[in-house]
C-alpha positions as CSV (number, residue, x, y, z in Angstrom):
1,M,26.2,10.2,-15.5
2,S,28.5,7.9,-13.5
3,E,29.7,4.8,-15.2
4,R,29.0,1.5,-13.4
5,E,32.0,-0.3,-11.9
6,S,32.2,-4.0,-12.6
7,M,33.5,-7.0,-10.7
8,P,34.3,-10.4,-12.2
9,C,33.8,-13.6,-10.3
10,D,33.2,-17.3,-10.9
11,V,29.7,-17.5,-9.2
12,V,27.3,-14.8,-8.0
13,I,24.5,-15.9,-5.6
14,V,21.4,-13.7,-5.3
15,G,20.1,-14.1,-1.8
16,G,21.5,-14.9,1.7
17,G,19.0,-17.4,2.9
18,P,19.6,-21.1,3.6
19,A,19.8,-22.1,0.0
20,G,22.2,-19.4,-1.1
21,L,24.5,-19.8,1.9
22,S,24.6,-23.6,1.5
23,A,25.5,-23.2,-2.2
24,A,28.3,-20.8,-1.3
25,I,29.7,-23.1,1.4
26,R,29.5,-26.2,-0.9
27,L,31.3,-24.3,-3.7
28,K,34.2,-23.5,-1.4
29,Q,34.3,-27.0,0.0
30,L,34.7,-28.3,-3.6
31,N,37.1,-25.7,-4.8
32,E,38.5,-23.1,-2.4
33,E,39.9,-21.2,-5.4
34,L,36.5,-20.3,-6.7
35,E,35.6,-16.6,-6.4
36,V,32.1,-16.6,-4.9
37,V,30.0,-13.5,-4.4
38,L,26.8,-13.5,-2.4
39,L,24.4,-10.5,-2.5
40,E,21.8,-9.9,0.2
41,K,19.1,-7.2,0.0
42,G,18.6,-7.0,3.8
43,S,20.8,-4.8,6.0
44,E,22.5,-7.9,7.3
45,I,22.3,-11.6,6.7
46,G,19.1,-12.8,8.5
47,A,17.4,-9.4,8.5
48,H,14.7,-10.6,6.0
49,I,14.6,-14.3,7.1
50,L,11.3,-15.3,8.7
51,S,10.2,-18.9,9.4
52,G,8.6,-20.9,12.2
53,A,11.0,-22.7,12.4
54,V,11.3,-26.4,13.0
55,V,14.3,-27.6,11.0
56,D,15.0,-31.1,9.8
57,P,18.9,-31.3,10.1
58,K,19.2,-33.7,7.2
59,A,20.9,-31.2,4.8
60,L,22.9,-29.5,7.5
61,D,24.3,-32.9,8.5
62,E,25.5,-33.4,4.9
63,L,26.9,-29.8,4.6
64,L,28.7,-29.4,7.9
65,P,28.5,-32.8,9.7
66,E,30.0,-31.4,12.9
67,W,27.6,-28.5,13.2
68,R,26.2,-29.5,16.6
69,T,29.7,-28.9,18.2
70,M,30.4,-25.7,16.3
71,D,28.3,-23.3,18.4
72,C,25.4,-23.4,15.9
73,P,22.4,-21.7,17.5
74,M,20.0,-24.3,16.0
75,A,21.5,-27.0,18.2
76,E,20.2,-25.4,21.4
77,T,16.6,-26.7,21.3
78,P,15.8,-30.2,20.0
79,V,12.2,-30.9,19.4
80,G,10.5,-32.7,22.4
81,E,6.7,-33.0,22.7
82,D,5.0,-32.8,19.3
83,L,1.3,-32.1,19.3
84,F,-1.3,-31.5,16.5
85,Y,-4.8,-30.2,17.2
86,T,-7.9,-29.6,15.3
87,I,-9.5,-26.6,17.0
88,S,-12.9,-24.9,17.2
89,E,-13.4,-21.4,18.7
90,T,-12.9,-22.7,22.2
91,G,-12.2,-26.5,21.9
92,A,-9.3,-28.6,20.8
93,S,-8.9,-32.2,19.8
94,A,-5.5,-33.8,19.6
95,M,-4.9,-35.9,16.5
96,P,-3.1,-39.2,17.2
97,H,0.3,-39.7,15.6
98,I,-0.8,-42.9,14.1
99,M,-2.8,-40.9,11.6
100,F,0.4,-39.7,10.0
101,P,3.1,-41.7,8.2
102,P,6.5,-42.0,9.9
103,F,8.0,-39.5,7.6
104,M,5.8,-36.8,9.1
105,S,7.5,-37.1,12.5
106,N,9.5,-34.2,14.0
107,A,11.7,-36.6,16.0
108,G,15.4,-35.5,15.6
109,C,14.4,-32.0,14.4
110,Y,15.3,-28.7,16.1
111,T,13.3,-25.5,16.7
112,G,14.9,-22.0,16.7
113,S,15.5,-18.9,14.7
114,L,16.2,-19.5,11.0
115,G,17.6,-16.0,10.8
116,N,20.2,-16.8,13.4
117,L,21.0,-20.1,11.6
118,C,21.7,-18.0,8.4
119,R,23.9,-15.6,10.4
120,W,25.9,-18.6,11.6
121,L,26.1,-20.1,8.1
122,A,27.3,-16.8,6.8
123,E,30.2,-16.9,9.3
124,Q,31.2,-20.3,8.1
125,A,31.0,-19.1,4.5
126,E,33.1,-16.0,5.1
127,E,35.8,-18.0,6.9
128,M,36.0,-20.0,3.7
129,G,36.5,-16.9,1.6
130,V,33.0,-16.2,0.3
131,M,32.5,-12.5,-0.3
132,I,29.2,-11.5,1.3
133,F,27.6,-8.1,0.6
134,P,24.5,-7.3,2.7
135,G,22.5,-4.2,1.7
136,F,23.1,-4.8,-2.0
137,P,20.0,-6.1,-3.8
138,A,20.4,-7.5,-7.3
139,A,18.1,-5.3,-9.4
140,E,18.8,-6.4,-13.0
141,V,20.1,-9.5,-14.8
142,L,22.9,-9.3,-17.3
143,F,22.9,-11.4,-20.5
144,D,25.6,-12.1,-23.0
145,D,25.1,-12.0,-26.8
146,N,23.9,-15.6,-26.8
147,G,21.1,-14.9,-24.4
148,A,22.8,-16.6,-21.4
149,V,22.8,-15.1,-17.9
150,A,26.1,-13.3,-17.4
151,G,25.6,-11.9,-13.9
152,V,23.6,-9.2,-12.2
153,V,23.6,-5.4,-11.5
154,T,23.1,-4.2,-8.0
155,Q,20.5,-1.6,-7.1
156,D,21.4,2.1,-7.6
157,M,21.7,4.0,-4.4
158,G,20.7,7.6,-3.8
159,I,17.7,7.9,-6.2
160,A,15.1,10.4,-5.1
161,A,11.3,9.7,-5.3
162,D,11.1,11.8,-8.4
163,G,13.8,9.8,-10.1
164,S,16.6,12.4,-9.8
165,Q,20.0,11.6,-8.4
166,K,20.6,12.8,-4.8
167,A,23.9,14.1,-3.5
168,D,24.8,10.6,-2.3
169,Y,24.0,8.9,-5.6
170,Q,26.0,5.7,-6.4
171,P,25.3,3.6,-9.5
172,G,24.9,-0.1,-9.0
173,M,27.8,-2.4,-9.7
174,E,27.9,-5.0,-12.5
175,I,28.8,-8.4,-11.1
176,H,30.0,-10.6,-14.0
177,A,29.9,-14.3,-13.4
178,K,30.4,-17.6,-15.1
179,Y,27.2,-18.8,-13.3
180,T,24.4,-17.0,-11.4
181,L,22.4,-18.8,-8.8
182,F,19.0,-17.2,-7.9
183,A,18.2,-17.8,-4.2
184,E,15.8,-14.9,-3.7
185,G,13.2,-16.9,-1.8
186,V,9.5,-16.8,-2.5
187,R,8.3,-14.7,-5.5
188,G,11.7,-13.0,-6.2
189,N,11.4,-10.3,-8.8
190,L,14.4,-11.6,-10.8
191,T,13.2,-15.1,-10.5
192,K,9.9,-14.1,-12.1
193,Q,11.9,-12.7,-15.0
194,M,13.9,-15.9,-15.5
195,K,10.7,-18.0,-15.4
196,A,9.2,-15.8,-18.1
197,K,12.3,-15.5,-20.3
198,Y,13.1,-19.2,-20.3
199,D,9.6,-20.5,-20.0
200,L,10.6,-22.5,-16.9
201,E,7.0,-23.2,-15.9
202,A,5.9,-24.7,-19.2
203,D,5.7,-28.3,-17.8
204,C,4.6,-27.8,-14.2
205,Q,1.5,-26.7,-12.3
206,P,1.2,-23.1,-11.2
207,Q,2.9,-22.2,-8.0
208,V,0.5,-21.4,-5.1
209,Y,1.2,-19.7,-1.8
210,G,0.4,-19.1,1.8
211,L,0.9,-16.0,3.9
212,G,2.7,-16.7,7.2
213,I,2.3,-14.1,9.9
214,K,4.6,-14.7,12.9
215,E,5.3,-13.2,16.4
216,L,8.0,-13.9,18.9
217,W,7.0,-13.7,22.6
218,D,8.9,-13.8,25.9
219,I,6.6,-15.9,28.2
220,D,6.3,-16.8,31.8
221,P,9.2,-19.2,32.6
222,E,6.7,-21.5,34.4
223,L,4.8,-21.9,31.1
224,H,7.9,-22.5,29.0
225,E,8.6,-26.0,27.8
226,P,11.8,-26.0,25.6
227,G,11.3,-28.1,22.5
228,K,7.5,-28.4,22.7
229,I,5.9,-27.8,19.4
230,V,2.1,-27.4,18.7
231,H,0.3,-27.2,15.3
232,T,-3.3,-26.4,14.8
233,Q,-5.9,-26.7,12.0
234,G,-9.4,-25.4,11.8
235,W,-10.6,-22.3,13.6
236,P,-10.7,-19.4,12.8
237,L,-9.9,-20.0,9.1
238,N,-12.8,-22.4,8.6
239,E,-15.3,-19.7,9.5
240,S,-14.1,-17.6,6.5
241,D,-13.9,-20.6,4.1
242,S,-10.2,-20.3,4.0
243,N,-7.5,-22.8,4.9
244,G,-4.1,-23.0,6.5
245,G,-2.9,-23.7,10.0
246,G,-1.2,-22.3,13.1
247,F,2.0,-23.1,15.0
248,L,3.5,-22.5,18.5
249,Y,7.1,-23.5,19.2
250,H,8.8,-23.3,22.5
251,Q,12.3,-22.2,21.6
252,A,15.5,-21.1,23.5
253,N,15.8,-18.3,26.0
254,G,12.2,-18.5,27.4
255,Q,10.6,-17.6,24.1
256,V,7.9,-19.0,21.9
257,A,7.5,-18.5,18.2
258,L,3.8,-18.5,17.0
259,G,2.0,-17.8,13.8
260,L,-0.7,-18.5,11.4
261,V,-0.4,-19.5,7.7
262,T,-3.4,-18.5,5.6
263,W,-3.4,-20.2,2.1
264,L,-3.8,-17.5,-0.5
265,D,-6.3,-19.4,-2.6
266,Y,-9.3,-18.0,-0.6
267,S,-12.2,-16.6,-2.5
268,N,-13.8,-14.1,-0.1
269,P,-12.2,-10.7,-0.7
270,Y,-13.1,-9.6,2.8
271,V,-10.7,-12.1,4.4
272,S,-7.8,-10.5,6.3
273,P,-5.0,-13.0,7.1
274,Y,-3.7,-10.5,9.7
275,Q,-7.1,-10.3,11.5
276,E,-7.4,-14.1,11.3
277,F,-4.1,-14.4,13.1
278,Q,-5.2,-11.9,15.8
279,R,-8.4,-14.0,16.4
280,W,-6.3,-17.3,16.5
281,K,-4.2,-15.9,19.4
282,H,-7.3,-15.7,21.6
283,H,-7.9,-19.5,21.4
284,P,-7.4,-21.0,24.9
285,L,-4.7,-23.3,23.6
286,I,-2.6,-20.2,22.6
287,A,-3.8,-17.6,25.0
288,D,-3.0,-19.7,28.0
289,T,0.6,-20.0,26.9
290,L,1.0,-16.3,26.3
291,K,-0.6,-15.3,29.6
292,G,1.7,-12.8,31.3
293,G,4.0,-12.7,28.3
294,K,5.3,-9.9,26.2
295,R,5.5,-9.7,22.4
296,V,9.0,-8.8,21.1
297,A,8.9,-9.2,17.3
298,Y,6.5,-9.4,14.4
299,G,6.8,-10.3,10.7
300,A,5.2,-11.8,7.7
301,R,6.3,-13.7,4.6
302,A,4.7,-15.6,1.7
303,I,5.4,-19.3,1.5
304,N,5.5,-21.6,-1.5
305,D,2.7,-24.2,-1.1
306,G,2.7,-25.8,-4.6
307,G,4.8,-28.8,-3.8
308,W,6.4,-31.2,-6.2
309,Q,4.0,-30.6,-9.1
310,S,4.8,-26.9,-9.1
311,V,8.6,-27.2,-9.3
312,P,9.7,-25.5,-12.5
313,K,12.6,-26.3,-14.8
314,L,15.6,-25.4,-12.6
315,A,18.4,-24.7,-15.0
316,F,19.0,-22.3,-17.9
317,Q,22.0,-20.9,-19.7
318,G,24.3,-19.4,-17.1
319,G,22.0,-19.8,-14.2
320,A,19.7,-21.9,-12.0
321,L,17.0,-21.5,-9.4
322,I,17.6,-22.8,-5.9
323,G,15.6,-22.9,-2.6
324,C,12.3,-21.2,-2.4
325,A,13.0,-19.4,-5.7
326,A,12.1,-22.7,-7.2
327,G,9.8,-24.0,-4.4
328,F,10.6,-27.1,-2.4
329,V,8.4,-26.6,0.7
330,N,7.0,-29.8,2.2
331,V,3.6,-28.3,3.1
332,P,2.3,-31.0,5.5
333,R,5.5,-31.0,7.4
334,I,5.7,-27.2,7.2
335,K,9.3,-27.4,6.3
336,G,11.4,-26.1,3.5
337,S,14.8,-25.1,4.9
338,H,16.4,-28.6,4.6
339,T,15.2,-29.0,1.0
340,A,16.3,-25.5,0.1
341,M,19.8,-26.2,1.5
342,K,20.1,-29.4,-0.4
343,S,19.1,-27.8,-3.6
344,G,21.8,-25.2,-3.1
345,M,24.3,-27.9,-2.5
346,L,23.3,-29.8,-5.6
347,A,23.5,-26.7,-7.7
348,A,26.9,-25.9,-6.3
349,E,28.2,-29.4,-7.2
350,S,27.1,-28.9,-10.8
351,V,28.6,-25.4,-11.0
352,A,31.9,-26.5,-9.6
353,A,32.1,-29.4,-12.0
354,A,31.3,-27.1,-15.0
355,V,33.9,-24.6,-14.0
356,A,36.5,-27.3,-13.5
357,A,35.7,-28.5,-17.0
358,G,36.3,-25.1,-18.4
359,H,32.7,-24.3,-19.1
360,E,30.9,-21.0,-18.7
361,K,27.3,-20.0,-18.9
362,T,26.1,-23.5,-20.0
363,E,22.8,-25.0,-19.0
364,L,23.3,-27.0,-15.8
365,M,20.9,-29.8,-16.7
366,D,22.8,-32.2,-14.5
367,Y,21.6,-30.1,-11.5
368,D,18.0,-30.4,-12.6
369,T,18.4,-34.2,-13.2
370,N,20.3,-34.8,-9.9
371,L,17.7,-32.9,-7.9
372,R,14.8,-34.9,-9.5
373,D,16.7,-38.0,-8.4
374,S,17.5,-36.8,-4.9
375,W,15.8,-37.2,-1.6
376,I,14.1,-33.8,-2.2
377,A,12.0,-35.4,-4.9
378,K,11.2,-38.5,-2.9
379,E,10.1,-36.4,0.1
380,L,7.9,-34.0,-1.9
381,K,6.3,-36.8,-4.0
382,Q,5.2,-38.5,-0.8
383,V,3.0,-35.5,0.1
384,Q,2.2,-34.0,-3.3
385,N,-1.6,-34.5,-3.0
386,A,-2.0,-33.4,0.6
387,L,-2.7,-29.7,-0.1
388,P,-4.6,-30.2,-3.4
389,A,-6.9,-32.6,-1.6
390,I,-7.9,-29.9,0.8
391,E,-8.1,-27.3,-2.0
392,K,-10.5,-29.6,-3.9
393,F,-12.6,-31.3,-1.1
394,G,-12.3,-28.9,1.8
395,A,-10.5,-29.1,5.1
396,D,-12.4,-32.0,6.7
397,I,-12.7,-34.5,3.8
398,G,-9.5,-33.2,2.2
399,T,-7.4,-33.8,5.3
400,V,-8.6,-37.4,5.5
401,L,-8.1,-38.1,1.8
402,G,-4.7,-36.4,1.9
403,G,-3.7,-38.5,4.8
404,I,-4.8,-41.7,3.1
405,D,-2.8,-40.7,0.0
406,M,0.3,-40.1,2.1
407,W,0.0,-43.5,3.7
408,M,-0.5,-45.2,0.4
409,R,2.6,-43.4,-1.0
410,Y,4.6,-44.4,2.0
411,L,3.6,-48.0,1.5
412,K,4.5,-47.6,-2.2
413,I,0.9,-48.1,-3.4
414,G,0.3,-44.4,-4.1
415,L,-2.5,-43.3,-6.3
416,P,-1.3,-42.7,-9.9
417,I,-2.7,-39.1,-9.9
418,S,-1.4,-35.6,-9.2
419,M,-4.1,-33.1,-8.4
420,D,-4.0,-29.7,-10.1
421,H,-3.5,-26.2,-8.6
422,H,-5.1,-23.0,-9.7
423,R,-3.4,-19.6,-9.4
424,D,-4.3,-17.8,-6.2
425,Y,-5.3,-14.5,-7.7
426,E,-7.8,-16.3,-10.0
427,Q,-9.6,-17.7,-7.0
428,L,-10.7,-14.4,-5.6
429,Q,-14.4,-13.7,-6.2
430,R,-16.5,-10.5,-6.6
431,A,-17.2,-8.7,-3.4
432,D,-21.0,-8.6,-4.0
433,L,-21.1,-12.3,-3.5
434,Y,-20.0,-11.9,0.2
435,Q,-20.7,-9.9,3.3
436,P,-17.9,-8.0,5.0
437,I,-16.3,-9.9,8.0
438,A,-16.7,-8.2,11.4
439,Y,-13.4,-8.9,13.0
440,P,-13.0,-8.1,16.7
441,K,-11.1,-5.1,17.8
442,P,-7.6,-5.7,19.2
443,D,-7.4,-5.8,23.0
444,G,-3.8,-4.6,23.2
445,V,-2.8,-7.7,25.2
446,L,-3.0,-10.6,22.8
447,S,-4.2,-8.8,19.6
448,F,-2.9,-5.6,18.1
449,D,-3.5,-3.2,15.3
450,R,-1.3,-3.5,12.2
451,L,0.8,-0.4,12.5
452,T,1.7,-1.2,16.0
453,S,2.7,-4.7,14.8
454,V,4.8,-3.3,12.0
455,S,6.8,-1.4,14.5
456,F,7.9,-4.7,15.9
457,S,9.3,-5.8,12.6
458,Y,11.8,-2.9,12.8
459,T,11.0,-2.1,9.2
460,N,12.7,1.0,7.6
461,H,13.1,2.4,4.1
462,A,14.7,5.6,3.0
463,E,11.7,7.9,2.6
464,D,12.9,9.9,-0.4
465,Q,13.2,7.0,-2.9
466,P,11.0,5.7,-5.7
467,V,8.0,3.6,-4.6
468,H,9.1,0.0,-5.1
469,L,5.5,-1.3,-5.4
470,K,4.6,-0.7,-9.0
471,V,1.0,-0.3,-10.0
472,Q,0.9,-0.9,-13.8
473,D,-2.6,0.7,-14.5
474,M,-4.1,2.9,-11.8
475,E,-7.4,3.2,-13.6
476,L,-7.7,-0.6,-13.6
477,Q,-6.9,-0.7,-9.9
478,K,-9.8,1.7,-9.2
479,R,-12.3,0.1,-11.6
480,S,-11.6,-3.5,-10.7
481,E,-9.6,-4.0,-7.5
482,L,-11.8,-1.4,-5.7
483,G,-15.0,-1.5,-7.8
484,V,-15.4,-5.2,-8.3
485,F,-13.4,-6.7,-5.3
486,A,-13.9,-3.9,-2.7
487,G,-10.2,-3.2,-2.3
488,P,-8.8,-6.5,-0.9
489,S,-5.2,-5.0,-0.9
490,N,-6.2,-3.2,2.3
491,R,-6.9,-6.6,3.9
492,Y,-4.4,-9.1,2.4
493,C,-1.4,-6.8,3.2
494,P,-0.2,-7.6,6.8
495,A,1.6,-4.2,7.0
496,G,-0.9,-1.5,6.2
497,V,0.8,-0.6,2.9
498,Y,-2.4,-0.1,0.8
499,E,-5.3,2.2,1.5
500,W,-8.2,3.4,-0.5
501,L,-8.8,7.1,0.5
502,T,-11.0,9.9,-0.9
503,D,-9.1,12.6,-2.8
504,E,-10.1,15.9,-1.1
505,A,-9.8,17.9,-4.3
506,T,-11.9,15.6,-6.6
507,G,-13.9,13.4,-4.2
508,E,-12.7,10.4,-6.2
509,P,-11.1,7.3,-4.7
510,K,-7.3,7.5,-4.3
511,F,-5.0,4.5,-4.0
512,Q,-2.5,5.3,-1.2
513,I,0.7,3.2,-1.1
514,N,2.6,3.5,2.2
515,S,5.7,1.7,0.9
516,Q,7.7,2.7,4.1
517,N,5.7,0.0,5.9
518,C,6.4,-2.9,3.5
519,V,7.8,-6.0,5.1
520,H,8.6,-7.6,1.7
521,C,6.1,-10.4,2.1
522,K,5.2,-10.3,-1.6
523,T,1.5,-11.0,-1.0
524,C,0.4,-8.1,-3.2
525,D,2.4,-9.5,-6.1
526,I,0.7,-12.8,-5.6
527,K,-3.0,-12.0,-4.7
528,D,-3.8,-8.8,-6.6
529,P,-6.8,-10.0,-8.7
530,N,-5.5,-8.4,-11.9
531,Q,-1.8,-9.0,-11.3
532,N,-1.5,-5.2,-11.5
533,I,0.9,-4.7,-8.6
534,E,4.6,-5.7,-9.0
535,W,7.0,-5.9,-6.1
536,T,10.5,-4.7,-7.0
537,T,13.6,-4.2,-4.9
538,P,13.8,-1.0,-2.9
539,E,17.1,0.7,-2.0
540,G,19.6,-1.7,-0.3
541,G,19.1,-2.3,3.4
542,G,15.5,-1.3,3.3
543,G,12.7,-3.5,4.7
544,P,12.4,-5.4,8.0
545,N,15.2,-6.0,10.4
546,Y,14.0,-9.2,12.1
547,P,15.7,-10.1,15.4
548,N,15.8,-13.9,16.2
549,M,13.0,-14.7,13.6
């Protein structure tokens, strides 16, 4: 068996999103001699990045103050008209801006591709000397004799589906580092291990999630209004007793980004977030904008929705969580890129100081402390009850109570409470309590079937490799996920990965996993009612290849 090669460095960063890239840049700004390695599981930086996105430039202004004059793609489209609607099946009512505190405003923000912003940030990082390795997932964490994180091991390449080594087999490389920053994004598999090993969630509320499904369209130039952003709440999710909201952003080059976020705390196992998105596109507010247009991209990704009360302990011996690995999304503003970037910068400052002092693999508690004293904490505390209010009281009353709470916190007379979360998978109820939902058939113009949609994510995995979606107990899956909950995996997955078929030989139900379709959204890892499915990293470069998303 081949021995693993090893590579020493000062800092290894797992993940090439906004947080990881901001950390890498800040490290080099503070000490250009630091050896910084950044690993990205996608085929290139930005390949797995999916977000609306309307970006608050606050962190980018701190990181690279001259970014607007540096050919940054995010500078192309400042936000203009900013609209928020509550919608019924055919109607729409605009909500006046006075209902929202000033900190909810999108004035001064920009709309564009977060993937392209990450590609641009990667260029800045590489010019500073950061070593970026796309197509190399971190698959295992290294520990020293004292139990501190000592680096990571990249994924083996060339493993066949049966576990044997193919002709092109290459063992993963050990990256030994003084400090390891986990920037995997939502529900990273190594982050899950760190949370469990170091009990990082002992003093916080459970993290909860939404599933964001997004498309990019080229539209009629006469209908395009660069910088216009629209948000919706209500239909169709209210008809299935679920919650969330939609967005439509007019971005550069005659395109609009549109999508629907379905919170994953829904109870009805017959809910299909994908089908809810297809229905939403037929609302006149959306359909009129898409008339005569052409879809060019599709994707899906889970989103942290827990807010401030779900932020775990951030530092441990030799490592730290940054960005969406920890969870800093401002849910009412539908923004997390600026907070993710700031968390990466704060972690980098702590790491640089520790290395300068001659420390290795210590617990970076100053990072945790500094973040909890930063504008990230202030911003998230202002909105911490907005989502729980809707969870507890429903969309109509909860929105009003959440808005009142935000205003009170803005006026510094906030309620001395913090509402609790409940884990999303625990919210799913038995199928016999509900009737199946009759979703409309796709028309092929505005709405489409899942497999056609997946082709627009440009997803690809090497076919002859182990299945990266691990079912721990197949009998439990049959008895409970199918028998009790009527197979919700077939509906919550936005990529058609899971199917319940009939085995021709035995006549028994058979759980089919089409892992080739996986867009790495992590919903199965979150919503499976028995936590019986685990998402792990596939071979490097596999998964979606999102253009301009």
